[in-house]
C-alpha positions as CSV (number, residue, x, y, z in Angstrom):
1,M,-41.2,25.7,15.8
2,I,-38.2,26.4,18.2
3,K,-35.7,25.6,15.4
4,T,-37.5,28.0,13.0
5,V,-37.5,30.8,15.7
6,I,-33.8,30.3,16.4
7,K,-33.0,30.2,12.7
8,Q,-34.9,33.4,12.0
9,A,-33.4,35.1,15.0
10,K,-29.9,34.3,13.8
11,K,-30.7,35.3,10.2
12,L,-32.1,38.7,11.1
13,K,-30.3,39.1,14.5
14,F,-32.2,38.7,17.6
15,V,-33.2,42.3,18.4
16,K,-34.2,43.0,14.9
17,W,-36.2,39.9,14.7
18,I,-38.1,40.9,17.9
19,R,-38.7,44.3,16.4
20,I,-40.2,43.1,13.2
21,N,-42.3,40.1,14.6
22,F,-43.3,41.5,18.0
23,P,-43.5,45.3,17.5
24,T,-45.7,46.1,20.5
25,L,-43.4,43.9,22.7
26,F,-40.4,45.8,21.4
27,L,-42.2,49.1,22.1
28,Y,-42.8,48.4,25.8
29,L,-39.7,46.3,26.7
30,V,-37.1,48.4,24.7
31,I,-38.2,51.7,23.4
32,K,-40.2,53.1,26.3
33,P,-37.7,52.0,29.0
34,L,-34.7,53.6,26.9
35,N,-36.6,56.8,26.7
36,I,-36.2,57.3,30.4
37,F,-32.5,57.9,29.8
38,R,-32.8,59.9,26.6
39,F,-33.5,63.4,25.5
40,T,-31.7,65.3,28.2
41,Q,-30.8,68.0,25.9
42,E,-34.2,68.4,24.5
43,K,-35.8,68.5,27.9
44,N,-33.4,71.2,29.1
45,L,-33.9,73.2,26.0
46,L,-37.7,73.3,26.7
47,K,-36.9,74.2,30.3
48,G,-34.7,77.1,29.2
49,K,-31.6,75.6,30.7
50,L,-29.3,75.3,27.6
51,K,-26.8,77.9,26.4
52,P,-24.8,77.8,23.2
53,K,-21.2,76.5,23.2
54,N,-20.2,78.3,20.2
55,S,-20.9,81.6,18.3
56,H,-21.8,80.0,14.9
57,P,-25.3,80.4,13.4
58,S,-27.7,77.5,14.4
59,I,-28.4,75.0,11.6
60,L,-31.9,73.7,10.7
61,L,-32.2,70.5,8.8
62,F,-35.7,70.5,7.1
63,T,-36.7,67.3,5.2
64,T,-39.4,64.7,5.2
65,H,-39.7,61.1,6.0
66,K,-37.9,58.8,3.5
67,C,-35.4,61.5,2.4
68,A,-32.4,59.8,4.0
69,S,-33.1,62.1,7.0
70,T,-31.2,59.8,9.4
71,L,-28.1,59.8,7.2
72,T,-28.2,63.6,6.6
73,N,-28.6,64.0,10.4
74,K,-25.4,61.9,10.9
75,L,-23.5,63.7,8.2
76,L,-24.3,67.1,9.7
77,G,-23.3,65.8,13.1
78,Q,-19.8,64.8,11.6
79,L,-19.3,68.2,9.9
80,C,-20.3,70.0,13.0
81,E,-18.5,67.8,15.5
82,S,-15.4,70.0,16.0
83,S,-17.5,73.1,16.3
84,L,-19.3,72.2,19.6
85,Y,-22.8,72.5,18.3
86,T,-25.5,71.3,20.6
87,Q,-27.5,68.8,18.7
88,I,-31.4,68.8,19.3
89,D,-33.7,66.1,17.8
90,L,-37.1,67.7,18.7
91,E,-39.0,65.3,16.4
92,A,-37.6,62.2,18.0
93,Y,-38.3,63.6,21.5
94,Y,-42.0,64.4,20.7
95,A,-42.6,61.2,18.8
96,L,-41.0,58.8,21.4
97,T,-42.7,60.6,24.3
98,E,-46.1,60.4,22.8
99,K,-46.4,64.0,21.9
100,D,-47.5,65.9,18.8
101,I,-44.8,68.1,17.3
102,L,-47.4,69.7,14.9
103,K,-48.9,71.3,17.9
104,V,-45.6,73.3,18.4
105,K,-46.4,75.3,15.3
106,K,-49.3,77.0,17.1
107,D,-47.7,77.2,20.5
108,Q,-45.8,80.6,20.6
109,S,-44.5,79.9,24.1
110,T,-42.8,76.7,23.0
111,L,-41.5,78.4,19.8
112,N,-39.8,81.1,21.8
113,K,-38.1,78.4,24.0
114,I,-36.7,76.5,21.0
115,D,-35.6,79.6,19.1
116,K,-31.9,79.6,19.5
117,P,-30.3,81.2,16.5
118,V,-26.7,80.6,17.7
119,G,-24.8,77.4,18.6
120,F,-27.5,74.7,18.0
121,L,-28.1,72.0,15.3
122,F,-31.8,71.1,15.0
123,A,-32.0,67.9,13.0
124,P,-33.8,66.3,11.5
125,L,-37.0,68.4,11.1
126,R,-39.6,66.5,9.0
127,Y,-42.2,69.2,9.2
128,F,-41.9,73.0,8.9
129,L,-41.6,74.9,12.2
130,P,-41.8,78.6,12.2
131,F,-38.8,79.5,14.4
132,P,-39.2,83.2,15.3
133,Q,-35.8,84.2,14.1
134,I,-35.6,81.8,11.2
135,E,-33.7,84.4,9.1
136,N,-30.8,84.1,11.4
137,Y,-30.2,80.4,11.0
138,K,-28.4,78.4,8.3
139,I,-31.0,76.1,6.7
140,V,-30.4,72.9,5.0
141,L,-33.3,71.6,2.8
142,V,-33.2,68.0,1.7
143,L,-36.3,66.8,-0.4
144,R,-36.9,63.9,-2.7
145,D,-39.4,63.3,-5.6
146,P,-42.6,63.2,-3.5
147,R,-43.8,60.2,-5.5
148,D,-40.8,58.2,-4.4
149,V,-41.2,59.5,-0.8
150,L,-44.9,58.2,-0.8
151,T,-43.8,54.8,-2.3
152,S,-41.1,54.3,0.3
153,Y,-43.2,55.7,3.1
154,Y,-45.7,52.8,2.5
155,Y,-43.0,50.1,3.1
156,S,-41.8,52.0,6.2
157,K,-45.1,52.6,7.7
158,L,-46.3,49.0,7.1
159,Y,-43.0,46.9,7.5
160,S,-39.6,48.4,8.2
161,H,-39.9,51.1,10.7
162,Y,-40.1,50.0,14.3
163,V,-43.4,50.9,16.2
164,I,-42.3,54.0,18.1
165,N,-45.5,55.0,19.8
166,K,-49.2,54.3,20.2
167,Q,-50.1,56.5,17.3
168,F,-47.7,54.7,15.0
169,K,-49.2,51.4,16.1
170,K,-52.7,52.6,15.2
171,E,-51.6,53.8,11.8
172,R,-49.9,50.4,11.0
173,A,-53.0,48.6,11.9
174,Y,-55.2,51.0,9.9
175,Y,-53.0,50.8,6.8
176,K,-52.6,47.0,7.1
177,N,-55.1,46.2,4.4
178,H,-54.3,49.1,2.1
179,S,-52.6,48.4,-1.2
180,I,-49.6,50.6,-2.0
181,D,-51.8,52.5,-4.4
182,Q,-54.4,53.2,-1.9
183,F,-51.9,54.3,0.6
184,V,-50.0,56.8,-1.6
185,L,-53.3,58.4,-2.8
186,E,-54.5,58.7,0.8
187,M,-51.2,60.1,2.0
188,A,-50.6,62.5,-1.0
189,S,-52.4,65.5,0.6
190,D,-50.2,65.3,3.6
191,I,-46.9,65.1,1.6
192,K,-48.3,67.9,-0.6
193,S,-48.8,70.2,2.4
194,R,-45.4,69.6,3.9
195,Y,-43.7,70.4,0.5
196,E,-45.8,73.4,0.0
197,N,-44.8,74.8,3.5
198,Y,-41.1,74.3,2.4
199,I,-41.7,76.0,-1.0
200,N,-43.7,78.9,0.5
201,H,-41.6,79.5,3.8
202,I,-38.1,78.1,3.2
203,L,-37.1,78.3,-0.4
204,P,-37.6,82.2,-0.7
205,L,-35.2,82.7,2.2
206,K,-31.6,83.7,1.4
207,N,-30.0,81.6,4.2
208,V,-30.9,78.3,2.7
209,I,-29.3,75.7,0.6
210,N,-31.5,73.1,-1.3
211,L,-29.7,69.7,-1.6
212,P,-31.9,67.3,-3.2
213,Y,-31.9,63.6,-2.2
214,E,-31.3,62.5,-5.7
215,L,-28.0,64.4,-5.8
216,L,-27.1,62.8,-2.4
217,V,-27.4,59.2,-3.8
218,T,-26.0,59.8,-7.2
219,D,-23.1,62.1,-6.6
220,F,-22.4,62.2,-3.0
221,P,-19.0,64.0,-3.2
222,V,-20.6,66.9,-4.9
223,W,-23.5,67.0,-2.4
224,I,-21.3,66.9,0.7
225,K,-18.8,69.5,-0.6
226,K,-21.8,71.9,-1.3
227,L,-23.0,71.3,2.3
228,N,-19.7,71.9,3.7
229,H,-19.1,75.1,1.8
230,F,-22.5,76.5,2.8
231,L,-21.8,75.8,6.5
232,S,-18.4,77.3,6.2
233,L,-17.2,75.1,9.2
234,N,-14.8,72.5,8.0
235,E,-11.6,73.7,6.1
236,N,-9.9,70.4,6.9
237,Q,-10.2,68.4,3.6
238,D,-9.2,65.2,5.4
239,V,-12.5,65.4,7.2
240,I,-14.4,65.6,4.0
241,K,-12.4,62.9,2.4
242,S,-13.1,60.6,5.4
243,I,-16.8,61.3,5.2
244,I,-16.8,60.5,1.4
245,D,-14.7,57.4,1.8
246,N,-17.0,56.0,4.6
247,T,-20.4,56.8,3.0
248,H,-21.5,54.3,0.4
249,F,-24.8,53.9,-1.6
250,V,-24.9,50.3,-2.5
251,K,-27.9,49.0,-4.6
252,K,-28.8,45.6,-3.2
253,E,-31.6,43.2,-3.3
254,E,-34.8,44.8,-2.1
255,N,-36.1,43.8,1.2
256,Q,-39.3,45.4,2.5
257,N,-38.3,44.9,6.1
258,E,-35.1,47.0,5.6
259,Q,-35.1,50.7,6.4
260,I,-33.0,51.2,3.3
261,R,-35.1,49.4,0.8
262,N,-34.5,51.0,-2.5
263,I,-32.4,54.2,-3.1
264,T,-32.9,54.4,-6.8
265,P,-34.7,57.7,-8.0
266,G,-37.9,57.0,-9.9
267,D,-38.7,53.7,-8.0
268,Y,-42.4,54.8,-7.9
269,K,-42.6,53.9,-11.6
270,N,-41.9,50.2,-10.8
271,K,-44.3,50.1,-7.8
272,L,-47.4,52.2,-8.6
273,A,-50.2,51.6,-11.2
274,P,-50.1,53.9,-14.2
275,E,-53.5,55.5,-13.1
276,T,-52.0,56.2,-9.5
277,I,-49.0,57.9,-11.1
278,L,-51.4,60.1,-13.2
279,A,-53.5,60.9,-10.1
280,L,-50.3,61.9,-8.1
281,N,-49.0,63.9,-11.0
282,K,-52.2,65.9,-10.9
283,T,-52.3,66.3,-7.2
284,L,-48.6,67.2,-6.8
285,K,-48.2,69.1,-10.1
286,K,-47.3,72.5,-8.5
287,V,-44.8,70.9,-6.2
288,L,-43.2,68.8,-9.0
289,V,-42.9,71.8,-11.2
290,E,-41.4,74.1,-8.5
291,L,-38.8,71.5,-7.5
292,N,-37.9,70.5,-11.2
293,Y,-39.2,66.9,-11.1
294,A,-40.3,65.5,-14.5
295,I,-44.0,64.9,-14.9
296,D,-44.5,61.6,-16.8
């Protein structure tokens, strides 16, 4: 037994092994204690204590779960590094401190506090938030075929993502006995609502660039150059070259416990039953058409 434990710990690395096999222990011994020392910027923002360090328009990264949001957040940080943006991760702050970010949408007082159209990078935002002066921001929208999002979300919710709070723990327990088809059908309305918010409230704006996930993973140099041109921050091509040279999308053997499980567009076709795909196509038809995704 002990040898098996040690072997698995070495194979997966000890911390990762603890995270996967003892998620509740990891939550209370690692995540929650670390939160004590995190989110200084976010807390000060909500207290009205932060001032911009530059005069550039603030940036909003709107996306969803399973759209390479962690990577796009990192890439934005690299592009903005020399411009002294103050980076704010509201979603992580709310999730890891057991708060509901969706309540912010209806809290005008909080919306006014976070509305900083100059000098800030808000990323990633996986739900639409109606910033009062949203027309004065630069908005980056990164979306993925919602059918692939739902498919990947199943593996994240059930296996690969560490338990970040009590609500996540409840959701993992609830979905434990769901098949992937049951999961995606139940979650489809939530993803549909998020996408419709972006279609209705973000895409019509003039200050937005739509950079699909599929372009990110299939032609990264084009994706990052479009992003850089839109932000108008980095004229140093060595920075762009360095980012391109150090960003790789490698197709490897699929592992449900890995955060990056399968980057290939259209993976839903390999994972979902034909009748499930038909049902999703019906539910998500308007979204798929608006975003130019093929309906099988």
